[in-house]
C-alpha positions in Angstrom: 79.5 90.7 90.0 79.8 93.0 92.9 76.6 94.2 94.7 78.3 97.6 95.1 78.7 99.9 92.1 81.5 102.4 91.7 82.4 105.3 89.5 85.4 104.9 87.2 86.4 108.5 88.1 86.8 107.3 91.7 89.3 104.7 90.5 91.3 107.3 88.6 91.3 109.5 91.7 92.4 106.5 93.8 95.4 105.6 91.7 96.5 109.3 91.6 96.2 109.7 95.4 99.5 110.3 97.2 98.7 107.6 99.7 98.2 105.1 96.9 101.4 106.0 95.1 103.4 105.8 98.3 102.0 102.4 99.1 102.5 101.2 95.5 106.1 102.3 95.5 106.6 100.8 99.0 105.4 97.4 97.9 107.1 97.5 94.5 110.7 97.8 95.9 112.3 94.5 96.2 114.1 93.4 99.4 117.2 91.3 99.6 115.2 88.4 100.9 112.7 88.8 98.1 115.5 88.9 95.4 116.9 85.6 96.9 113.4 84.1 97.0 113.5 83.4 100.8 111.2 86.1 102.1 108.6 83.6 103.3 111.0 80.8 104.5 111.5 80.3 108.2 115.2 79.9 108.4 116.1 83.4 107.1 113.6 85.0 109.4 115.0 83.0 112.4 118.5 84.1 111.5 117.5 87.8 111.3 115.7 87.6 114.7 118.7 85.8 116.3 121.0 88.6 114.9 118.7 91.2 116.4 118.3 89.6 119.8 122.0 89.0 120.3 123.2 91.5 123.0 126.7 91.1 121.7 125.7 91.6 118.0 127.3 94.1 115.8 124.0 95.9 115.2 124.8 98.5 117.8 121.6 98.2 119.8 123.2 96.2 122.6 120.6 94.5 124.9 117.7 96.7 123.9 116.1 94.3 121.3 116.3 91.4 123.8 114.8 93.5 126.6 112.0 94.7 124.4 111.3 91.2 123.2 110.8 90.0 126.8 108.6 93.1 127.5 106.6 92.4 124.4 105.9 88.8 125.4 104.6 90.1 128.8 102.4 92.7 127.2 101.0 90.2 124.6 100.1 87.8 127.5 98.2 90.6 129.3 96.5 92.1 126.3 95.5 88.9 124.4 95.5 86.0 126.9 94.0 87.7 129.9 90.3 88.5 130.4 89.9 92.3 130.5 87.7 92.3 133.6 88.8 89.3 135.7 92.4 89.5 134.6 92.4 85.7 134.5 94.0 83.6 131.7 91.2 82.7 129.2 92.6 79.2 128.4 92.8 76.6 131.1 95.9 74.6 131.8 98.6 77.0 130.4 102.1 77.3 131.7 101.8 74.8 134.6 105.4 73.9 134.8 106.7 75.6 138.0 109.8 76.9 136.2 107.9 78.3 133.2 108.4 82.1 133.5 104.7 82.6 132.7 103.5 80.3 135.6 101.3 82.3 138.0 103.7 81.5 140.9 106.4 83.5 139.1 104.3 86.7 138.8 106.8 88.8 140.8 109.7 87.8 138.6 107.7 88.4 135.5 106.7 91.9 136.7 110.4 92.7 137.3 111.2 91.6 133.8 108.2 93.5 132.3 109.2 96.7 134.0 112.9 96.3 133.1 114.3 96.0 136.6 117.2 93.8 135.6 120.4 93.7 133.5 121.4 91.1 131.0 125.0 90.4 132.0 125.6 87.4 129.7 123.9 85.6 126.9 124.3 82.7 124.5 122.0 82.6 121.4 121.9 80.3 118.4 119.6 79.0 115.6 118.9 75.3 115.0 120.2 74.5 118.5 120.1 70.7 119.2 118.2 69.8 122.4 118.3 66.7 124.5 116.0 64.7 122.3 117.9 65.7 119.2 115.2 68.2 118.2 116.4 71.5 116.8 115.1 74.7 118.2 114.6 77.5 115.7 116.0 80.1 118.1 117.6 79.2 121.5 119.0 81.6 124.0 120.3 81.4 127.6 120.3 84.7 129.5 121.9 85.6 132.8 119.8 88.2 134.5 121.0 90.3 137.4 117.9 91.5 139.2 117.9 95.0 140.8 115.9 93.9 143.9 118.0 92.3 146.6 115.2 89.7 147.5 116.0 87.8 144.3 119.5 87.2 145.6 121.4 84.9 143.1 121.3 85.7 139.4 118.3 84.3 137.4 119.0 82.3 134.4 116.4 82.3 131.6 116.2 79.8 128.8 114.3 81.3 125.8 113.1 79.0 123.0 111.3 80.4 120.0 109.5 78.1 117.6 109.2 80.1 114.4 106.3 79.5 112.0 106.2 81.9 109.1 103.5 79.9 107.4 103.6 76.2 108.0 101.7 74.7 110.9 103.1 72.6 113.7 103.8 68.9 112.9 104.9 65.8 114.7 104.1 67.4 118.1 107.1 69.6 117.8 106.5 71.9 120.7 105.6 69.1 123.1 109.0 67.5 122.3 110.8 70.8 122.7 109.3 71.2 126.2 110.1 67.6 127.1 113.7 68.3 126.1 113.9 71.2 128.4 111.6 70.3 131.2 113.7 67.7 132.9 115.7 68.3 136.1 119.0 67.8 134.3 118.6 70.7 131.9 121.7 72.7 133.1 124.0 69.7 132.7 122.7 68.2 129.4 121.4 71.2 127.5 123.0 74.4 128.7 126.5 73.0 128.5 125.9 71.9 124.9 125.8 75.6 124.0 129.6 75.6 124.3 130.1 79.0 125.9 132.7 79.1 128.7 130.5 81.3 130.9 127.8 78.6 131.1 130.3 76.0 132.3 131.7 78.4 134.9 128.4 79.4 136.4 126.9 77.6 139.4 123.6 76.9 137.7 121.0 74.9 139.5 117.5 73.8 138.5 116.1 76.3 141.0 117.7 79.3 139.2 116.7 78.3 135.7 113.4 79.6 134.2 112.1 78.9 130.8 110.1 80.9 128.3 108.6 79.0 125.3 107.4 81.3 122.4 105.4 80.1 119.4 106.0 82.9 116.8 103.7 83.1 113.8 102.0 85.5 111.3 98.4 85.3 112.5 96.8 88.6 113.1 96.1 89.7 116.7 92.3 89.6 116.0 92.6 86.1 114.6 94.4 85.0 117.8 91.8 86.6 120.0 89.0 85.0 118.1 90.6 81.6 118.4 91.2 81.8 122.2 87.6 80.8 123.2 88.1 77.6 121.2 91.2 76.9 123.3 93.5 74.1 122.2 90.9 71.6 121.0 92.3 68.8 118.9 90.6 70.2 115.7 92.3 73.6 116.3 95.8 72.5 117.3 97.5 71.7 114.0 96.2 74.6 111.9 95.4 77.4 114.4 97.6 80.0 116.0 98.5 78.0 119.1 101.2 75.5 119.8 100.3 72.0 120.8 102.2 72.3 124.0 100.4 74.4 126.7 103.8 75.5 128.0 104.2 77.8 124.9 102.8 81.3 124.5 101.8 82.5 121.0 103.4 85.8 119.8 102.7 87.2 116.4 105.0 89.1 114.0 102.8 92.1 114.3 103.6 92.5 118.0 107.2 91.7 117.3 107.3 94.5 114.8 105.3 97.0 117.0 107.1 96.2 120.3 110.7 95.3 119.2 111.6 96.2 115.6 110.0 99.5 114.8 111.1 101.2 118.1 114.7 100.5 117.1 114.3 102.9 114.1 114.2 105.7 116.7 117.4 104.6 118.3 120.7 105.8 116.9 122.8 102.9 115.7 125.2 102.3 112.9 123.8 103.2 109.5 123.9 99.7 108.0 121.8 98.3 110.9 119.2 101.0 110.5 119.0 100.2 106.8 118.7 96.4 107.5 115.9 97.1 110.0 114.0 99.3 107.4 114.3 96.7 104.7 113.2 93.9 107.0 110.1 95.9 108.0 109.3 96.2 104.2 109.9 92.5 103.8 107.3 91.7 106.5 104.8 94.0 104.9 105.0 92.8 101.3 102.5 90.1 100.3 104.6 87.2 99.0 103.9 83.6 98.1 104.6 81.1 100.8 104.2 77.4 100.1 103.0 75.0 102.8 106.1 73.0 103.6 109.7 74.1 104.1 112.8 72.4 102.9 113.5 71.1 106.4 110.1 69.4 106.4 111.5 66.9 104.0 109.1 67.9 101.3 110.9 68.0 98.0 107.8 68.7 95.9 105.5 71.4 97.3 102.0 71.4 96.0 101.5 74.7 94.1 97.9 74.7 95.1 99.0 75.4 98.7 100.7 78.6 97.7 99.5 81.7 99.6 100.2 85.3 99.5 100.8 86.5 103.1 101.8 89.6 104.9 103.5 88.9 108.2 103.2 92.4 109.8 102.5 96.0 108.8 104.3 99.2 109.9 102.8 102.4 111.3 103.3 104.1 108.0 101.6 101.4 106.0 98.7 101.3 108.4 98.1 105.1 108.2 98.3 105.2 104.4 95.9 102.2 104.1 93.4 103.7 106.6 93.5 107.0 104.7 92.7 105.2 101.4 89.9 103.2 102.9 88.2 106.2 104.3 88.4 108.1 101.1 87.9 105.4 98.4 86.1 102.5 100.2 83.6 101.9 97.4 86.0 101.4 94.6 88.6 99.6 96.8 86.0 97.2 98.1 84.7 96.5 94.6 88.2 95.7 93.3 89.0 93.5 96.2 85.6 91.7 96.0 85.9 91.1 92.3 89.4 89.7 92.7 89.2 87.8 96.0 85.5 86.6 96.0 84.6 86.4 92.3 88.2 85.5 91.3 88.2 87.9 88.4 91.9 88.2 87.4 91.0 90.3 84.5 90.0 93.3 86.7 93.7 93.8 87.4 96.8 93.7 85.2 99.4 91.2 86.2 101.8 93.8 87.7 99.1 95.1 90.1 97.9 91.7 91.6 100.7 91.5 94.1 100.0 95.1 95.2 96.3 94.4 95.7 96.9 91.2 97.5 99.3 93.2 99.8 96.5 95.7 100.4 94.0 92.9 101.2 96.4 91.3 103.7 97.3 94.7 105.1 93.6 95.4 106.0 93.4 91.9 107.5 96.1 92.9 110.0 94.8 96.4 110.9 92.6 96.7 114.0 88.9 97.2 113.3 88.8 100.4 115.4 91.4 102.1 113.2 89.3 101.4 110.1 85.9 102.3 111.6 84.0 105.0 109.7 81.7 107.7 110.9 78.9 106.3 108.7 79.7 102.7 109.4 76.1 101.4 109.1 74.8 103.5 106.3 72.8 101.4 103.8 74.6 99.3 101.3 77.9 101.1 101.6 80.9 98.8 102.3 81.9 99.0 106.0 84.7 97.7 108.2 82.9 94.4 108.9 82.3 93.7 105.2 85.9 94.5 104.5 87.3 92.2 107.2 85.1 89.4 106.1 86.3 89.8 102.5 90.0 90.1 103.1 90.1 86.9 105.1 90.0 85.4 101.6 93.3 87.0 100.8 95.0 84.0 102.3 94.0 80.5 101.2 94.7 78.9 104.6 93.4 75.5 105.5 90.6 77.0 107.5 89.7 79.7 105.0 90.4 78.7 101.4 90.1 81.2 98.6 87.1 80.3 96.5 87.8 78.4 93.3 85.3 77.8 90.6 85.7 75.5 87.6 83.4 75.2 84.6 83.7 73.0 81.6 81.9 74.5 78.5 82.2 72.9 75.1 85.3 70.9 76.2 87.0 74.0 77.4 88.0 74.4 81.1 87.5 77.8 82.7 89.1 78.2 86.1 88.6 81.2 88.3 91.7 83.5 88.7 93.3 81.9 85.7 93.0 83.3 82.2 90.5 83.0 80.5 88.4 84.1 83.4 84.9 83.4 84.4 84.0 86.7 82.7 85.2 85.3 79.4 83.0 82.2 79.9 80.1 84.6 80.4 80.9 86.3 77.1 81.2 82.9 75.3 77.8 81.7 76.5 76.1 84.9 75.3 77.9 84.7 72.0 76.6 81.1 71.5 73.1 82.0 72.7 72.6 85.0 70.3 73.9 83.0 67.3 71.6 80.1 68.1 68.6 82.3 68.7 68.5 84.3 65.4 70.1 84.4 62.0 69.2 88.0 61.3 71.6 90.7 62.6 68.9 93.2 63.5 67.0 90.5 65.4 70.3 89.5 67.2 70.7 93.1 68.3 67.2 93.3 69.6 67.8 90.1 71.6 71.0 91.5 73.1 69.3 94.7 74.0 66.6 92.8 75.9 69.2 90.6 77.5 71.0 93.8 78.6 67.8 94.9 80.3 67.3 91.6 82.0 70.9 91.5 83.3 70.5 95.0 84.6 67.4 94.0 86.4 69.1 90.9 87.8 71.8 93.2 89.3 70.4 96.7 89.6 73.4 98.0 91.4 75.8 97.5 88.4 77.1 100.9 87.4 77.8 100.2 83.7 76.0 98.6 80.9 76.5 94.9 80.6 76.5 95.0 76.8 77.6 97.7 74.4 77.5 97.9 70.6 80.2 99.4 68.3 78.1 102.4 67.3 77.6 103.2 71.0 81.3 102.9 71.6 81.9 105.5 68.9 79.4 107.8 70.6 81.3 107.3 73.9 84.5 108.2 72.1 82.9 111.3 70.6 81.3 112.3 73.9 77.7 112.0 72.6 76.6 108.8 74.3 74.0 108.8 77.0 72.4 105.8 78.6 70.4 107.2 81.5 71.2 105.8 85.0 73.9 103.4 83.8 76.5 105.1 81.7 80.0 104.4 80.4 81.4 107.9 80.6 84.7 107.6 78.7 86.6 105.4 76.3 89.1 104.6 79.1 86.2 103.3 81.3 85.0 101.2 78.3 88.5 99.7 77.9 88.6 98.9 81.6 85.1 97.4 81.9 84.6 95.4 78.7 86.2 92.7 76.7 87.3 94.7 73.7 89.9 95.6 71.1 91.4 98.0 73.6 92.7 95.3 75.9 95.5 93.5 74.1 97.6 93.0 77.3 95.4 91.0 79.6 93.8 94.0 81.2 96.5 96.6 81.0 94.9 100.0 80.5 96.5 101.7 77.6 97.1 105.4 77.2 93.8 107.0 76.1 95.6 108.8 73.3 96.4 105.5 71.7 92.7 104.7 71.6 92.0 107.5 69.2 94.9 106.6 66.9 94.1 102.9 66.6 90.4 102.9 66.9 89.5 101.9 63.4 92.4 99.5 62.7 91.8 97.5 65.9 88.1 96.7 65.6 88.6 93.0 65.0 89.0 91.1 68.2 88.3 87.6 69.4 86.4 88.9 72.4 83.8 90.8 70.4 80.5 89.3 69.4 79.9 89.6 65.6 76.3 90.0 64.5 75.1 88.9 61.1 74.6 92.5 59.9 78.2 93.3 60.5 77.7 95.1 63.8 79.7 94.1 66.9 78.8 93.8 70.6 81.0 93.9 73.6 80.4 92.2 76.9 81.3 93.4 80.4 84.2 91.5 81.9 83.2 91.6 85.6 81.2 88.4 86.3 81.5 85.7 88.9 80.3 82.1 89.1 77.0 83.1 90.5 76.3 85.3 87.5 77.2 82.4 85.1 74.7 80.1 87.0 72.0 82.8 86.9 72.6 83.4 83.2 72.2 79.7 82.3 69.5 78.7 84.8 67.4 81.8 85.0 68.0 84.8 82.7 68.4 83.0 79.3 65.8 80.2 79.3 63.1 81.8 81.5 63.2 85.5 80.8 64.2 86.0 77.2 61.4 84.0 75.5 63.5 83.5 72.3 64.2 80.2 70.6 67.6 78.8 71.4 69.3 75.4 71.2 70.9 73.6 74.0 74.4 74.8 73.3 74.8 76.7 76.6 73.4 73.7 78.5 76.7 72.0 77.9 78.0 73.9 80.8 79.3 71.7 83.6 80.4 73.0 87.0 83.1 71.0 88.6 83.5 70.9 92.4 87.0 71.8 93.4 
């Protein structure tokens, strides 16, 4: 259970808030990539980026996207790779090839490109371009740059290679082989002519006029990349972290690509279909979708479903603002929902249709800068703050370095797996049911035991905002508005339906219309989730429990604090390590 309590009224206010409804609608609308089931596959994204960066493309933006891409790489290098004070690169040994555009000896040329003092007169661009060593580059482009300053003399030719990693990590030393295929002195003859464009054949291209830019594009957040930089490119970090194995590559994330290249295009007048495609692609980047480790071109026919992840690749300005507004207004209830689902793996807290939305929200906060989320009362008591939120939402992705927690329990030959139905909360209910039936045969005695258990559970987690156990007569009082329980109070029948295993939850957690509650109250009293006492009364157990609560219930609360006779039924609980 969460350590932070929340008022159910806050939840109702949250889901009625205009920022919430806008985000919900935004994430609910399918994109074309989503409909085709390719929204987290690398090849479709590579194709879209190639279309966008093509200066001769029919999108109507001309060379603007390609120029902005080069500018964005320069800015990412300065903002992320360079020390703020010394301006030195934080990782040793990067970009040492003399014809790597990012080599320190080429600073003057890089500045000219960063400040846009050039024109792109010719370009070839392709996806899956075969290189010298038969490796295929995800995106490969050759640019002819006419520099504005006379001291550069002859045109500059720039080879841009983009290795695109939507989700999967580098394998088989891909980037090192890409560089080896382009780092030889005979690049113009063997590689550039393979492009097949007449202009490449006609140019007087020499090794001295060809520069290279190697980009490792991925969906890591900027903060994750910054945190990984002090570790450098150690062997343990290479294959799963945000950096390429070759030190000639620079990492760029989709967030910078969105901020620096894609979103600015929305402010440029182009043909209507291109603007629509850009807007849809931005929504595709921002929706949390399943991405399996392994792509079809990785020769993996059977992808392990346990590797599936929900990931957001980048978030737009509008998404950020809406999410920041919600966090600042409803942080308690939002943190509790996210914590219950991501940390305690309680699927039952959300209905099935809402899970993608909340996983999108979690990933969205993962990508927003800490400064944007920071609150005025950041360090006030037990309130959720930005630091707690960021630590929590890292669990939104089950990456190799940060797996989402899984808990498995076997109880009476039934396997209970977190975030699969029945949930850990249902296991909690079953243990209590067996305990009370083994502790007493008299209904009144059973009720007394449950009341005492309720007090003990409340003492175990004093921040819980609702009762942990309710009886049917108490539920009737809640419905009639005459129920009071002091500090911890279930205020409405809707709140009861949301918080307890009960007859009001026939659709795996979907909250029904409160009007239906009144109509069907009497006829729906029988339910497999209720606990039936010997005197005909019924008890209902709160749904929001985690693995730690199950352990505490079995090892501490029941045997040591209740003092009632019970058999060993609940001791049949077995926790399995995942």
